[in-house]
C-alpha positions as protocol buffer text, in pm:
chain_id: "A"
residue {
  index: 1
  type: MET
  ca { x: 4216 y: 1368 z: -2945 }
}
residue {
  index: 2
  type: LYS
  ca { x: 4400 y: 1105 z: -3151 }
}
residue {
  index: 3
  type: LEU
  ca { x: 4698 y: 1098 z: -3386 }
}
residue {
  index: 4
  type: VAL
  ca { x: 4650 y: 854 z: -3673 }
}
residue {
  index: 5
  type: LEU
  ca { x: 4986 y: 757 z: -3821 }
}
residue {
  index: 6
  type: SER
  ca { x: 4955 y: 546 z: -4134 }
}
residue {
  index: 7
  type: ILE
  ca { x: 5235 y: 397 z: -4345 }
}
residue {
  index: 8
  type: VAL
  ca { x: 5112 y: 323 z: -4699 }
}
residue {
  index: 9
  type: HIS
  ca { x: 5262 y: 228 z: -5035 }
}
residue {
  index: 10
  type: GLY
  ca { x: 5379 y: 526 z: -5240 }
}
residue {
  index: 11
  type: ASP
  ca { x: 5136 y: 438 z: -5521 }
}
residue {
  index: 12
  type: ASP
  ca { x: 4839 y: 462 z: -5281 }
}
residue {
  index: 13
  type: ALA
  ca { x: 4936 y: 782 z: -5101 }
}
residue {
  index: 14
  type: ALA
  ca { x: 4802 y: 1044 z: -5345 }
}
residue {
  index: 15
  type: GLY
  ca { x: 4461 y: 878 z: -5371 }
}
residue {
  index: 16
  type: LEU
  ca { x: 4441 y: 842 z: -4994 }
}
residue {
  index: 17
  type: ILE
  ca { x: 4525 y: 1209 z: -4936 }
}
residue {
  index: 18
  type: ASP
  ca { x: 4259 y: 1311 z: -5191 }
}
residue {
  index: 19
  type: ALA
  ca { x: 3996 y: 1089 z: -5026 }
}
residue {
  index: 20
  type: LEU
  ca { x: 4078 y: 1220 z: -4678 }
}
residue {
  index: 21
  type: THR
  ca { x: 4072 y: 1582 z: -4797 }
}
residue {
  index: 22
  type: LYS
  ca { x: 3731 y: 1535 z: -4965 }
}
residue {
  index: 23
  type: LYS
  ca { x: 3597 y: 1412 z: -4630 }
}
residue {
  index: 24
  type: GLY
  ca { x: 3728 y: 1722 z: -4454 }
}
residue {
  index: 25
  type: PHE
  ca { x: 4034 y: 1572 z: -4284 }
}
residue {
  index: 26
  type: ARG
  ca { x: 4366 y: 1755 z: -4287 }
}
residue {
  index: 27
  type: ALA
  ca { x: 4663 y: 1527 z: -4339 }
}
residue {
  index: 28
  type: THR
  ca { x: 5039 y: 1559 z: -4370 }
}
residue {
  index: 29
  type: ARG
  ca { x: 5235 y: 1331 z: -4604 }
}
residue {
  index: 30
  type: ILE
  ca { x: 5600 y: 1244 z: -4541 }
}
residue {
  index: 31
  type: ASN
  ca { x: 5777 y: 1042 z: -4814 }
}
residue {
  index: 32
  type: THR
  ca { x: 5961 y: 743 z: -4667 }
}
residue {
  index: 33
  type: ALA
  ca { x: 6121 y: 421 z: -4792 }
}
residue {
  index: 34
  type: GLY
  ca { x: 6049 y: 62 z: -4693 }
}
residue {
  index: 35
  type: GLY
  ca { x: 6309 y: -165 z: -4543 }
}
residue {
  index: 36
  type: PHE
  ca { x: 6257 y: -498 z: -4720 }
}
residue {
  index: 37
  type: LEU
  ca { x: 6180 y: -398 z: -5079 }
}
residue {
  index: 38
  type: LYS
  ca { x: 6338 y: -51 z: -5060 }
}
residue {
  index: 39
  type: GLU
  ca { x: 6031 y: 91 z: -5236 }
}
residue {
  index: 40
  type: SER
  ca { x: 5877 y: 429 z: -5172 }
}
residue {
  index: 41
  type: ASN
  ca { x: 5623 y: 457 z: -4894 }
}
residue {
  index: 42
  type: ALA
  ca { x: 5440 y: 750 z: -4745 }
}
residue {
  index: 43
  type: THR
  ca { x: 5373 y: 819 z: -4381 }
}
residue {
  index: 44
  type: ILE
  ca { x: 5040 y: 1000 z: -4342 }
}
residue {
  index: 45
  type: LEU
  ca { x: 4977 y: 1194 z: -4018 }
}
residue {
  index: 46
  type: LEU
  ca { x: 4629 y: 1307 z: -3910 }
}
residue {
  index: 47
  type: GLY
  ca { x: 4504 y: 1469 z: -3593 }
}
residue {
  index: 48
  type: ALA
  ca { x: 4139 y: 1388 z: -3530 }
}
residue {
  index: 49
  type: GLU
  ca { x: 3872 y: 1365 z: -3267 }
}
residue {
  index: 50
  type: GLU
  ca { x: 3815 y: 1017 z: -3129 }
}
residue {
  index: 51
  type: ASP
  ca { x: 3474 y: 978 z: -3297 }
}
residue {
  index: 52
  type: ALA
  ca { x: 3630 y: 1037 z: -3643 }
}
residue {
  index: 53
  type: VAL
  ca { x: 3892 y: 758 z: -3615 }
}
residue {
  index: 54
  type: ASP
  ca { x: 3662 y: 484 z: -3752 }
}
residue {
  index: 55
  type: GLU
  ca { x: 3583 y: 689 z: -4064 }
}
residue {
  index: 56
  type: ILE
  ca { x: 3955 y: 757 z: -4116 }
}
residue {
  index: 57
  type: LEU
  ca { x: 4039 y: 387 z: -4082 }
}
residue {
  index: 58
  type: GLN
  ca { x: 3764 y: 294 z: -4332 }
}
residue {
  index: 59
  type: THR
  ca { x: 3900 y: 552 z: -4578 }
}
residue {
  index: 60
  type: ILE
  ca { x: 4252 y: 414 z: -4542 }
}
residue {
  index: 61
  type: GLN
  ca { x: 4129 y: 57 z: -4590 }
}
residue {
  index: 62
  type: SER
  ca { x: 3930 y: 141 z: -4903 }
}
residue {
  index: 63
  type: ASN
  ca { x: 4220 y: 332 z: -5064 }
}
residue {
  index: 64
  type: CYS
  ca { x: 4517 y: 109 z: -4970 }
}
residue {
  index: 65
  type: GLN
  ca { x: 4464 y: -241 z: -5107 }
}
residue {
  index: 66
  type: THR
  ca { x: 4715 y: -525 z: -5080 }
}
residue {
  index: 67
  type: ARG
  ca { x: 4832 y: -666 z: -5413 }
}
residue {
  index: 68
  type: THR
  ca { x: 5085 y: -918 z: -5542 }
}
residue {
  index: 69
  type: GLN
  ca { x: 5406 y: -830 z: -5722 }
}
residue {
  index: 70
  type: TYR
  ca { x: 5695 y: -1040 z: -5851 }
}
residue {
  index: 71
  type: ILE
  ca { x: 6049 y: -926 z: -5778 }
}
residue {
  index: 72
  type: ASN
  ca { x: 6392 y: -1062 z: -5861 }
}
residue {
  index: 73
  type: PRO
  ca { x: 6588 y: -1127 z: -5541 }
}
residue {
  index: 74
  type: LEU
  ca { x: 6932 y: -978 z: -5498 }
}
residue {
  index: 75
  type: PRO
  ca { x: 7207 y: -1218 z: -5608 }
}
residue {
  index: 76
  type: PRO
  ca { x: 7410 y: -1379 z: -5330 }
}
residue {
  index: 77
  type: VAL
  ca { x: 7779 y: -1308 z: -5289 }
}
residue {
  index: 78
  type: MET
  ca { x: 7943 y: -1549 z: -5531 }
}
residue {
  index: 79
  type: GLU
  ca { x: 8288 y: -1666 z: -5627 }
}
residue {
  index: 80
  type: PRO
  ca { x: 8424 y: -1572 z: -5970 }
}
residue {
  index: 81
  type: GLY
  ca { x: 8305 y: -1815 z: -6235 }
}
residue {
  index: 82
  type: GLU
  ca { x: 7986 y: -1918 z: -6052 }
}
residue {
  index: 83
  type: PHE
  ca { x: 7653 y: -1873 z: -6231 }
}
residue {
  index: 84
  type: TYR
  ca { x: 7337 y: -1749 z: -6058 }
}
residue {
  index: 85
  type: MET
  ca { x: 6994 y: -1758 z: -6221 }
}
residue {
  index: 86
  type: PRO
  ca { x: 6744 y: -1551 z: -6017 }
}
residue {
  index: 87
  type: TYR
  ca { x: 6385 y: -1666 z: -6009 }
}
residue {
  index: 88
  type: PRO
  ca { x: 6111 y: -1411 z: -5945 }
}
residue {
  index: 89
  type: VAL
  ca { x: 5966 y: -1420 z: -5595 }
}
residue {
  index: 90
  type: GLU
  ca { x: 5604 y: -1335 z: -5524 }
}
residue {
  index: 91
  type: VAL
  ca { x: 5557 y: -1069 z: -5253 }
}
residue {
  index: 92
  type: GLN
  ca { x: 5259 y: -872 z: -5129 }
}
residue {
  index: 93
  type: ILE
  ca { x: 5274 y: -492 z: -5143 }
}
residue {
  index: 94
  type: GLY
  ca { x: 5030 y: -220 z: -5054 }
}
residue {
  index: 95
  type: GLY
  ca { x: 4787 y: -218 z: -4769 }
}
residue {
  index: 96
  type: ALA
  ca { x: 4859 y: 1 z: -4469 }
}
residue {
  index: 97
  type: THR
  ca { x: 5012 y: -13 z: -4125 }
}
residue {
  index: 98
  type: VAL
  ca { x: 4821 y: 218 z: -3894 }
}
residue {
  index: 99
  type: PHE
  ca { x: 4895 y: 343 z: -3544 }
}
residue {
  index: 100
  type: VAL
  ca { x: 4635 y: 534 z: -3342 }
}
residue {
  index: 101
  type: LEU
  ca { x: 4793 y: 730 z: -3057 }
}
residue {
  index: 102
  type: ASN
  ca { x: 4646 y: 932 z: -2772 }
}
residue {
  index: 103
  type: ILE
  ca { x: 4727 y: 1305 z: -2780 }
}
residue {
  index: 104
  type: GLU
  ca { x: 4747 y: 1507 z: -2460 }
}
residue {
  index: 105
  type: SER
  ca { x: 4715 y: 1845 z: -2627 }
}
residue {
  index: 106
  type: PHE
  ca { x: 4667 y: 1991 z: -2974 }
}
residue {
  index: 107
  type: VAL
  ca { x: 4746 y: 2348 z: -3076 }
}
residue {
  index: 108
  type: ARG
  ca { x: 4706 y: 2493 z: -3426 }
}
residue {
  index: 109
  type: LEU
  ca { x: 4916 y: 2806 z: -3465 }
}
């Protein structure tokens, strides 16, 4: 038995849950926030048999694509009278970070 723990962008989470559900997988979504961009993420938890992990990983990969976004960086701490002109910075968002963990026991109550 495996626990698949996947952290995905908030925009990708609903589509991923729908795709997993259509394939017969039961998943739990926990809304979380990212550290660097402070944007919404979702942590998706799935318990699955070991032979289903590859299908789950393929579903995650096909529903959570990396894309480019431009953001304005936070202004530095400045002295009064100084002028700061922020330039947009290109960052990549989306994709998924996935952990596959061994489970000793599983009980559905």
